N, C-alpha and C positions, 0 to 999 in steps of 0.2 A: 720674747721669752727665749732663753737658751735651749738649744737643741741637746737632748741627751741620747747619746747612742749606748745601747747595752753591749758591751764587749764580752763579759763573762756572766752568765746567769745561773745563780745558785749552784756553784761548785761546792760539794759537801766533803766533809771529812769527819769520821766519828772514831773514837779511840776509848778504850776502857782499860784501866790498870793504873799502874803507879806513874806519877809525874809530879812536877812541882809546878803549881799555878803561878807562883811569883816569878820563877825562872822563865817559864813560857811567855809571860806578858813582857818581860824584860827583853826576851829574845825577838818577839815581834816588833817591839818598840825600836830596837837597834836596827832590825832589817829595814823599817821605813826610814830611818834616819840615814842609813847608808845609801838608799835609793834616792834620797833628796826630796821625800814627801814631808809635808807639814801635817801634824797629827791633830785630830779632832776627835774627841771622845763624845759621842752622843748619848750613851746610856750605860749606867753602871749600877747594877742591882746586887745586893748580897743578903741573902735570908738564911737564918739558921733554923733548920728543920730538925725533927727528932731523929731521922735517918742519915743526916749530914748536911753540909752547906749546899745552897743553891746560889750560884753566881752566874750572872748574865752581863756581858759587856758588848757594846756595840761601838766600833770605831769606824771613822771615815777619813782616812789620810787622804790628802789631795796634794797635787803637783801641778803648778802652772807650767805648761809646756811653751806656749807662745801667748800673745795677746788675744788669740783667737781660740785656743784649744787649752783645756785643763782636764787632767786625769784624776779620777777618784776611785779608790778601792774601798769597798765596804766589807768589813769583817765582823760577823756576829759569832761570838763565843757564848756557849752555854755549858756550864759545869755542874753536874748533878751528883748528889750523894758523896760530896767531898768530905773525906775524913783524913786526919793526920795519922800517919803510920811511921813507926821507927824501924829502920831497915839497916842491916849491917852489910856493907859491901867493902870488900878487901880489908876487913879488920876495922873498919870506921863505921860509926853509927851515924846514919843521915835520917833527918826527918823529911819524908815526902808526903804527898797527897795521893789518896786512892780515890778513884771515882770514874765518872763517865764525862768525856768531853766531846761536844759537838760543835763544829765549825761551818759556817756558810760564807762563801766568798762571792761577791758580786763586783764587777768592774764597769765603770761608766766613763765615757768620754764626753764632755761638754764642750760645745762650740758656741761662739759668740756669747759668752757668759757676762759680758759687759752690756749687752744689749744695744750695741752701736748701730746695728743694721735694722732697728724696728721703729725708728722715728717717722718714716713716711712709707707708704705702700711701694713707692718705686725702689726705696732701698731694700725692702724685702725681696723684690723681684731680682735686683742685682745680686744680693747674697745668694739667693738660690742658684742663680746662673754660675757665680764664682764657686760655690760649693761643689756643683756638679761637675764642672770642667777644669776649674783652676786648682782648688784646694783638695780635690779627691785623692791625688797620690799622697799628699802630705797627711791627710786625715787617716788614710789607710795605714800609713806608717806609724802614726801615733797610736792607733788602735792596736797594732801588732806589738808595739813596745809595752802597752798597758796589759795586754794579754800575757805576754812573757813575764812581766813583774809579778802578776797575780798567780800564775802557774808556778813560778818560782818560789813565792811565799808558800803556796799549798805544799809543794814537795819539801821545802825546808822544814815546815812544821811537822809533816809526817816523819821526816828524818830525825828531828829533835825528839819526838814522842817515842820513837823506836830506841833511842839511847837508854830509855829507863827500863827496857825488858831485860829481866835477868834470867 
């Protein structure tokens, strides 16, 4: 079984106001594409309620670092009471969304995800020794890079949402 190390656990971001859901999703998609992650969308729900739309999206982009390590960032996005609003900015009319946005970020580092070291008990012992003494500096470096990517995404989304404040 692959080992899963939690690097970032439930980092949250909440925003209420004007923004564009489609532009935000495009922005997140481009961020992961620029960083070399492959996209995996796990959940996508959209319900129309009397007080606005409810949208829930969960994505898990992943990046293979080596044959031994893989990084995964899970982003859960929940949009509540989303309504379309027409706004005028600099003489131009724009259609934006108004509502609440909640984000939860998790980052995981998977090691031995191909299960190469689990065939026999002696392989498991050898892997444990190698992880502790040989691969430890590499694993710590991979975890640091993953944490940096996750925090960079968090700050970029925060900056993106602040662009819509008038």
